[in-house]
ChimeraX commands (.cxc) that place a marker at each C-alpha (Angstrom):
marker #1 position 0.00,0.00,0.00 radius 0.5
marker #1 position 2.84,2.47,0.81 radius 0.5
marker #1 position 3.78,2.33,-2.89 radius 0.5
marker #1 position 0.71,4.44,-3.75 radius 0.5
marker #1 position 1.26,8.11,-4.64 radius 0.5
marker #1 position -0.97,9.15,-1.72 radius 0.5
marker #1 position 1.94,8.25,0.59 radius 0.5
marker #1 position 3.93,11.26,-0.63 radius 0.5
marker #1 position 3.55,14.89,0.52 radius 0.5
marker #1 position 2.18,16.12,-2.81 radius 0.5
marker #1 position -1.33,14.94,-3.68 radius 0.5
marker #1 position -3.27,16.00,-6.75 radius 0.5
marker #1 position -6.98,16.76,-6.30 radius 0.5
marker #1 position -7.80,14.21,-9.01 radius 0.5
marker #1 position -6.26,11.45,-6.90 radius 0.5
marker #1 position -8.91,11.40,-4.18 radius 0.5
marker #1 position -12.56,11.90,-3.26 radius 0.5
marker #1 position -13.21,14.45,-0.51 radius 0.5
marker #1 position -15.87,14.66,2.21 radius 0.5
marker #1 position -16.02,17.74,4.44 radius 0.5
marker #1 position -16.24,16.97,8.15 radius 0.5
marker #1 position -16.52,20.51,9.45 radius 0.5
marker #1 position -15.30,24.05,9.79 radius 0.5
marker #1 position -14.63,26.11,12.88 radius 0.5
marker #1 position -14.22,29.85,12.89 radius 0.5
marker #1 position -12.63,31.99,15.58 radius 0.5
marker #1 position -11.43,29.16,17.80 radius 0.5
marker #1 position -8.60,30.74,19.80 radius 0.5
marker #1 position -8.32,33.35,17.03 radius 0.5
marker #1 position -7.98,30.81,14.23 radius 0.5
marker #1 position -10.18,29.29,11.58 radius 0.5
marker #1 position -9.86,25.65,10.61 radius 0.5
marker #1 position -11.48,23.15,8.31 radius 0.5
marker #1 position -11.22,19.39,8.01 radius 0.5
marker #1 position -12.09,16.82,5.39 radius 0.5
marker #1 position -11.61,13.10,4.82 radius 0.5
marker #1 position -9.81,12.25,1.59 radius 0.5
marker #1 position -10.21,8.77,0.10 radius 0.5
marker #1 position -7.48,7.75,-2.34 radius 0.5
marker #1 position -8.98,6.63,-5.66 radius 0.5
marker #1 position -6.07,4.25,-6.28 radius 0.5
marker #1 position -5.66,2.32,-3.01 radius 0.5
marker #1 position -8.67,3.39,-0.90 radius 0.5
marker #1 position -6.60,4.77,1.98 radius 0.5
marker #1 position -8.40,7.36,4.09 radius 0.5
marker #1 position -6.59,10.57,5.01 radius 0.5
marker #1 position -7.56,13.44,7.26 radius 0.5
marker #1 position -6.82,16.87,5.79 radius 0.5
marker #1 position -6.80,19.76,8.27 radius 0.5
marker #1 position -6.18,23.40,7.36 radius 0.5
marker #1 position -5.57,26.17,9.92 radius 0.5
marker #1 position -5.28,29.91,9.34 radius 0.5
marker #1 position -4.99,33.03,11.45 radius 0.5
marker #1 position -6.42,35.72,9.22 radius 0.5
marker #1 position -4.67,38.51,11.15 radius 0.5
marker #1 position -1.18,37.03,10.68 radius 0.5
marker #1 position 0.66,36.80,7.39 radius 0.5
marker #1 position 2.18,33.37,6.65 radius 0.5
marker #1 position 0.24,31.65,9.44 radius 0.5
marker #1 position -1.69,29.24,7.19 radius 0.5
marker #1 position -0.74,25.60,7.51 radius 0.5
marker #1 position -2.18,22.24,6.54 radius 0.5
marker #1 position -1.76,18.69,7.76 radius 0.5
marker #1 position -2.68,15.41,6.07 radius 0.5
marker #1 position -2.49,12.17,7.99 radius 0.5
marker #1 position -3.50,8.58,7.45 radius 0.5
marker #1 position -6.59,7.89,9.56 radius 0.5
marker #1 position -5.87,4.98,11.92 radius 0.5
marker #1 position -8.37,2.15,12.26 radius 0.5
marker #1 position -8.76,3.09,15.93 radius 0.5
marker #1 position -9.87,6.67,15.15 radius 0.5
marker #1 position -13.20,7.93,16.44 radius 0.5
marker #1 position -15.97,7.52,13.91 radius 0.5
marker #1 position -17.35,9.62,12.50 radius 0.5
marker #1 position -14.32,11.87,12.21 radius 0.5
marker #1 position -15.21,15.44,13.23 radius 0.5
marker #1 position -13.22,18.67,13.13 radius 0.5
marker #1 position -12.89,18.69,16.92 radius 0.5
marker #1 position -10.99,15.36,16.89 radius 0.5
marker #1 position -8.70,16.25,13.97 radius 0.5
marker #1 position -5.59,17.28,15.93 radius 0.5
marker #1 position -5.68,14.15,18.11 radius 0.5
marker #1 position -6.07,11.92,15.03 radius 0.5
marker #1 position -3.22,13.66,13.19 radius 0.5
marker #1 position -0.87,13.48,16.18 radius 0.5
marker #1 position -1.32,9.70,16.36 radius 0.5
marker #1 position -1.24,9.05,12.62 radius 0.5
marker #1 position 1.46,6.62,11.46 radius 0.5
marker #1 position 1.99,8.69,8.30 radius 0.5
marker #1 position 1.57,12.48,8.25 radius 0.5
marker #1 position 2.50,15.40,6.03 radius 0.5
marker #1 position 2.43,19.14,6.66 radius 0.5
marker #1 position 2.87,22.25,4.57 radius 0.5
marker #1 position 1.83,25.80,3.86 radius 0.5
marker #1 position 3.30,29.28,4.41 radius 0.5
marker #1 position 3.82,28.68,8.15 radius 0.5
marker #1 position 6.27,25.88,7.29 radius 0.5
marker #1 position 7.55,27.58,4.11 radius 0.5
marker #1 position 6.86,24.27,2.40 radius 0.5
marker #1 position 4.53,22.78,-0.21 radius 0.5
marker #1 position 4.68,19.53,1.73 radius 0.5
marker #1 position 7.02,17.57,3.95 radius 0.5
marker #1 position 6.93,14.64,6.39 radius 0.5
marker #1 position 5.63,15.45,9.85 radius 0.5
marker #1 position 5.58,13.66,13.18 radius 0.5
marker #1 position 4.64,14.27,16.79 radius 0.5
marker #1 position 2.71,17.09,18.37 radius 0.5
marker #1 position 0.79,19.56,16.22 radius 0.5
marker #1 position 0.76,23.17,17.36 radius 0.5
marker #1 position -2.22,24.88,15.79 radius 0.5
marker #1 position -2.12,27.89,18.13 radius 0.5
marker #1 position 0.19,30.84,17.68 radius 0.5
marker link #1:1,2 radius 0.2
marker link #1:2,3 radius 0.2
marker link #1:3,4 radius 0.2
marker link #1:4,5 radius 0.2
marker link #1:5,6 radius 0.2
marker link #1:6,7 radius 0.2
marker link #1:7,8 radius 0.2
marker link #1:8,9 radius 0.2
marker link #1:9,10 radius 0.2
marker link #1:10,11 radius 0.2
marker link #1:11,12 radius 0.2
marker link #1:12,13 radius 0.2
marker link #1:13,14 radius 0.2
marker link #1:14,15 radius 0.2
marker link #1:15,16 radius 0.2
marker link #1:16,17 radius 0.2
marker link #1:17,18 radius 0.2
marker link #1:18,19 radius 0.2
marker link #1:19,20 radius 0.2
marker link #1:20,21 radius 0.2
marker link #1:21,22 radius 0.2
marker link #1:22,23 radius 0.2
marker link #1:23,24 radius 0.2
marker link #1:24,25 radius 0.2
marker link #1:25,26 radius 0.2
marker link #1:26,27 radius 0.2
marker link #1:27,28 radius 0.2
marker link #1:28,29 radius 0.2
marker link #1:29,30 radius 0.2
marker link #1:30,31 radius 0.2
marker link #1:31,32 radius 0.2
marker link #1:32,33 radius 0.2
marker link #1:33,34 radius 0.2
marker link #1:34,35 radius 0.2
marker link #1:35,36 radius 0.2
marker link #1:36,37 radius 0.2
marker link #1:37,38 radius 0.2
marker link #1:38,39 radius 0.2
marker link #1:39,40 radius 0.2
marker link #1:40,41 radius 0.2
marker link #1:41,42 radius 0.2
marker link #1:42,43 radius 0.2
marker link #1:43,44 radius 0.2
marker link #1:44,45 radius 0.2
marker link #1:45,46 radius 0.2
marker link #1:46,47 radius 0.2
marker link #1:47,48 radius 0.2
marker link #1:48,49 radius 0.2
marker link #1:49,50 radius 0.2
marker link #1:50,51 radius 0.2
marker link #1:51,52 radius 0.2
marker link #1:52,53 radius 0.2
marker link #1:53,54 radius 0.2
marker link #1:54,55 radius 0.2
marker link #1:55,56 radius 0.2
marker link #1:56,57 radius 0.2
marker link #1:57,58 radius 0.2
marker link #1:58,59 radius 0.2
marker link #1:59,60 radius 0.2
marker link #1:60,61 radius 0.2
marker link #1:61,62 radius 0.2
marker link #1:62,63 radius 0.2
marker link #1:63,64 radius 0.2
marker link #1:64,65 radius 0.2
marker link #1:65,66 radius 0.2
marker link #1:66,67 radius 0.2
marker link #1:67,68 radius 0.2
marker link #1:68,69 radius 0.2
marker link #1:69,70 radius 0.2
marker link #1:70,71 radius 0.2
marker link #1:71,72 radius 0.2
marker link #1:72,73 radius 0.2
marker link #1:73,74 radius 0.2
marker link #1:74,75 radius 0.2
marker link #1:75,76 radius 0.2
marker link #1:76,77 radius 0.2
marker link #1:77,78 radius 0.2
marker link #1:78,79 radius 0.2
marker link #1:79,80 radius 0.2
marker link #1:80,81 radius 0.2
marker link #1:81,82 radius 0.2
marker link #1:82,83 radius 0.2
marker link #1:83,84 radius 0.2
marker link #1:84,85 radius 0.2
marker link #1:85,86 radius 0.2
marker link #1:86,87 radius 0.2
marker link #1:87,88 radius 0.2
marker link #1:88,89 radius 0.2
marker link #1:89,90 radius 0.2
marker link #1:90,91 radius 0.2
marker link #1:91,92 radius 0.2
marker link #1:92,93 radius 0.2
marker link #1:93,94 radius 0.2
marker link #1:94,95 radius 0.2
marker link #1:95,96 radius 0.2
marker link #1:96,97 radius 0.2
marker link #1:97,98 radius 0.2
marker link #1:98,99 radius 0.2
marker link #1:99,100 radius 0.2
marker link #1:100,101 radius 0.2
marker link #1:101,102 radius 0.2
marker link #1:102,103 radius 0.2
marker link #1:103,104 radius 0.2
marker link #1:104,105 radius 0.2
marker link #1:105,106 radius 0.2
marker link #1:106,107 radius 0.2
marker link #1:107,108 radius 0.2
marker link #1:108,109 radius 0.2
marker link #1:109,110 radius 0.2
marker link #1:110,111 radius 0.2
marker link #1:111,112 radius 0.2
view
């Protein structure tokens, strides 16, 4: 399964189906949105989470992590950080990281 292109930081929108799981505005001064991406090639499910502080330039960041079998179902925006922190495969990117995508591990800091 790890041979699939979805196991790389860059993912083309034509490679997956997306289902929104929620948006939150003005949580600790940030806005965030989450969606579940299902790879069209291998069927792997990924959680995509985007965070932005509108008042701060270069604060936007995104995370994409493989959803573990033990994750809460249904996945909701409030559980996104916990799921991503425990994901066995995670990527991160955006202006905050000055990256279009790189490997990520460990704790996620979504607050400034």
